[in-house]
C-alpha positions as CSV (number, residue, x, y, z in Angstrom):
1,M,123.3,103.6,-15.5
2,A,125.7,104.0,-12.6
3,S,123.5,105.2,-9.9
4,F,123.5,101.9,-7.7
5,P,125.4,103.9,-4.6
6,W,127.8,101.0,-4.1
7,R,131.2,102.8,-4.3
8,R,131.6,104.3,-1.1
9,R,130.8,101.8,2.7
10,A,129.4,99.0,0.8
11,R,129.1,95.6,2.4
12,V,128.6,92.4,0.5
13,V,125.9,89.6,2.3
14,C,125.4,86.1,1.8
15,G,122.0,84.4,1.2
16,V,122.1,80.4,0.4
17,V,121.9,79.3,-2.7
18,P,119.4,76.3,-3.1
19,S,121.3,74.4,-6.0
20,I,124.0,74.8,-8.3
21,P,122.7,74.2,-11.6
22,Q,125.2,73.0,-14.8
23,P,127.5,74.6,-16.5
24,L,126.6,76.5,-20.0
25,D,128.8,75.9,-21.6
26,P,131.6,73.0,-20.2
27,D,134.6,73.9,-22.3
28,D,134.3,77.7,-21.2
29,D,138.0,78.7,-20.9
30,G,136.2,81.8,-17.8
31,S,137.7,84.8,-20.1
32,A,135.5,87.6,-21.1
33,A,133.6,87.8,-24.3
34,P,135.9,89.9,-26.5
35,A,132.4,92.0,-28.0
36,V,131.5,92.6,-24.4
37,A,135.6,94.0,-22.7
38,A,135.2,95.9,-26.3
39,A,132.3,97.8,-25.7
40,L,132.9,97.9,-21.7
41,A,136.5,99.5,-22.7
42,A,134.8,101.7,-25.1
43,Y,131.7,102.9,-22.6
44,H,135.3,103.7,-20.3
45,S,136.7,105.6,-22.4
46,G,133.6,107.6,-23.3
47,A,133.8,106.1,-27.0
48,G,130.5,104.5,-26.3
49,D,127.3,104.3,-24.6
50,A,125.2,102.0,-22.0
51,A,123.1,101.1,-24.8
52,E,126.2,99.5,-26.4
53,V,127.4,97.5,-23.5
54,L,124.1,96.1,-23.1
55,N,124.1,95.0,-26.3
56,A,126.9,93.0,-25.9
57,L,126.1,91.5,-22.4
58,S,122.4,90.4,-23.5
59,G,123.8,87.6,-25.5
60,A,126.7,87.2,-23.3
61,R,127.9,84.6,-20.4
62,L,128.5,86.0,-17.3
63,L,129.8,84.5,-14.2
64,V,127.7,84.8,-10.8
65,P,130.0,84.2,-7.6
66,V,129.0,81.4,-5.2
67,V,131.3,81.1,-1.8
68,A,131.4,78.8,1.5
69,L,129.9,80.4,4.1
70,L,130.6,78.6,7.1
71,T,127.5,77.1,9.2
72,E,128.9,75.0,12.0
73,S,132.8,75.0,13.7
74,E,134.0,72.4,16.1
75,V,137.3,72.0,18.6
76,G,139.2,69.9,17.0
77,A,141.9,67.4,18.3
78,H,144.3,69.3,18.9
79,G,142.2,72.5,20.4
80,L,141.9,74.3,16.8
81,R,138.5,75.7,15.7
82,Q,138.2,73.6,12.5
83,E,134.8,73.8,10.0
84,K,132.1,71.1,10.5
85,E,129.8,72.3,8.1
86,S,129.5,75.0,5.3
87,E,127.0,76.0,2.9
88,M,127.5,77.7,-0.3
89,A,126.5,81.2,-0.4
90,L,125.6,84.0,-3.0
91,P,127.0,87.2,-2.0
92,K,125.4,90.2,-2.5
93,L,126.0,94.0,-2.2
94,V,124.6,96.5,0.0
95,G,124.3,100.0,-0.9
96,Q,124.8,103.2,1.4
97,D,120.7,103.1,0.9
98,G,120.6,99.7,2.1
99,R,119.4,98.5,-1.6
100,Q,121.2,95.3,-3.1
101,A,122.6,94.2,-5.6
102,V,123.2,90.5,-7.4
103,L,127.3,90.9,-8.3
104,A,128.1,89.3,-11.6
105,F,131.5,89.1,-13.4
106,T,132.8,88.9,-16.8
107,G,135.3,86.4,-16.4
108,T,137.3,84.7,-14.0
109,G,140.0,87.6,-13.8
110,S,137.6,90.1,-12.6
111,L,135.8,87.8,-10.3
112,S,139.5,87.0,-8.7
113,A,139.9,90.3,-8.4
114,W,136.9,91.0,-6.2
115,R,137.5,88.0,-4.4
116,P,139.8,85.1,-4.8
117,D,138.0,82.3,-2.9
118,A,134.8,82.9,-4.9
119,R,133.8,80.0,-7.3
120,P,131.9,80.7,-10.8
121,I,128.4,79.6,-12.0
122,Q,128.2,80.3,-15.5
123,A,124.6,82.2,-16.5
124,T,123.4,84.5,-19.2
125,T,122.8,88.2,-18.7
126,L,118.9,87.7,-18.8
127,Q,119.7,85.0,-16.3
128,V,121.4,87.0,-13.8
129,C,118.9,89.7,-14.5
130,Q,115.7,87.2,-14.2
131,A,117.2,86.4,-10.3
132,A,118.5,89.5,-9.2
133,V,114.8,90.5,-10.4
134,H,113.2,87.7,-7.8
135,E,115.7,88.3,-5.3
136,G,114.5,91.7,-4.8
137,A,117.6,93.2,-5.9
138,A,117.7,96.9,-7.2
139,A,120.6,96.6,-9.2
140,V,123.2,94.0,-11.4
141,V,126.9,95.2,-10.5
142,V,129.1,93.7,-13.7
143,D,132.7,93.1,-12.8
144,V,132.6,95.8,-9.2
145,A,136.4,95.0,-8.9
146,G,136.6,96.2,-12.2
147,P,138.5,96.5,-15.2
148,V,135.2,98.4,-15.6
149,Q,132.7,98.5,-13.7
150,F,128.5,98.1,-15.2
151,V,125.3,98.5,-13.3
152,I,121.7,97.1,-14.9
153,E,119.0,98.6,-12.7
154,G,115.8,100.5,-12.9
155,A,113.5,99.8,-15.5
156,V,116.4,98.4,-17.8
157,L,116.9,95.4,-15.1
158,E,113.0,94.4,-15.1
159,A,112.7,94.7,-18.9
160,L,115.9,92.0,-19.1
161,A,113.9,90.1,-16.1
162,A,111.1,90.1,-17.7
163,V,112.3,89.3,-21.6
164,E,113.9,86.1,-19.5
165,S,110.7,85.0,-18.2
166,G,108.9,85.5,-21.4
167,T,106.5,88.1,-19.1
168,V,107.4,90.8,-21.4
169,T,104.8,93.8,-20.3
170,E,105.3,97.4,-20.7
171,L,108.1,99.4,-19.2
172,G,108.1,103.4,-19.2
173,G,110.3,103.9,-22.2
174,V,112.2,100.5,-22.4
175,T,112.8,98.9,-25.7
176,V,113.8,95.2,-25.2
177,A,113.6,92.5,-28.0
178,R,114.3,89.0,-27.7
179,V,116.2,87.3,-31.0
180,E,116.0,84.0,-30.9
181,P,119.3,82.0,-32.6
182,A,118.3,80.6,-36.1
183,P,116.9,77.4,-36.3
184,R,119.8,74.4,-37.4
185,R,119.4,73.8,-40.5
186,R,119.3,70.0,-41.1
187,R,121.5,67.9,-43.5
188,W,120.5,65.3,-45.6
189,F,123.0,64.9,-47.4
190,G,126.3,64.3,-46.8
191,R,129.9,66.3,-48.4
192,R,132.1,64.4,-50.7
């Protein structure tokens, strides 16, 4: 899973974010989901494997970073250069070989460790994978600044993106199933 060459001499480029979606959960406190943190810790220690991390991530919320990108500046009344216009941008990691990766974080702690000025946008793992494929990125790098980095790439990335878009096709050697939540039962009578 970790063959994306981002570790050394990687750089970050930014692309303009067309619109910022509404949050998935307005009451989200920004912490990593316990199941995801446990799966990543087990993977890091060798007690777990990539499949367990992918299972934990499949239903999890991730945070995609956006940063302010200065588009125009001006000289102010005091003779100092100041911001006139800026846009929100989606940073992407560029590996040694030129391939790009979308960044995602399990929580605000890992996001802040990478770049304190980045702002989080909530997205499901499947949405992040779909966006990465749509942007032509080769991978999704989760928690690039730690505590445990995890890379989703290749056929697994394509399969997860296909699950989100609803266009699952045959992908060599990858089995992915989308599990829909059970419908809520309607209560006709209240408890007393």
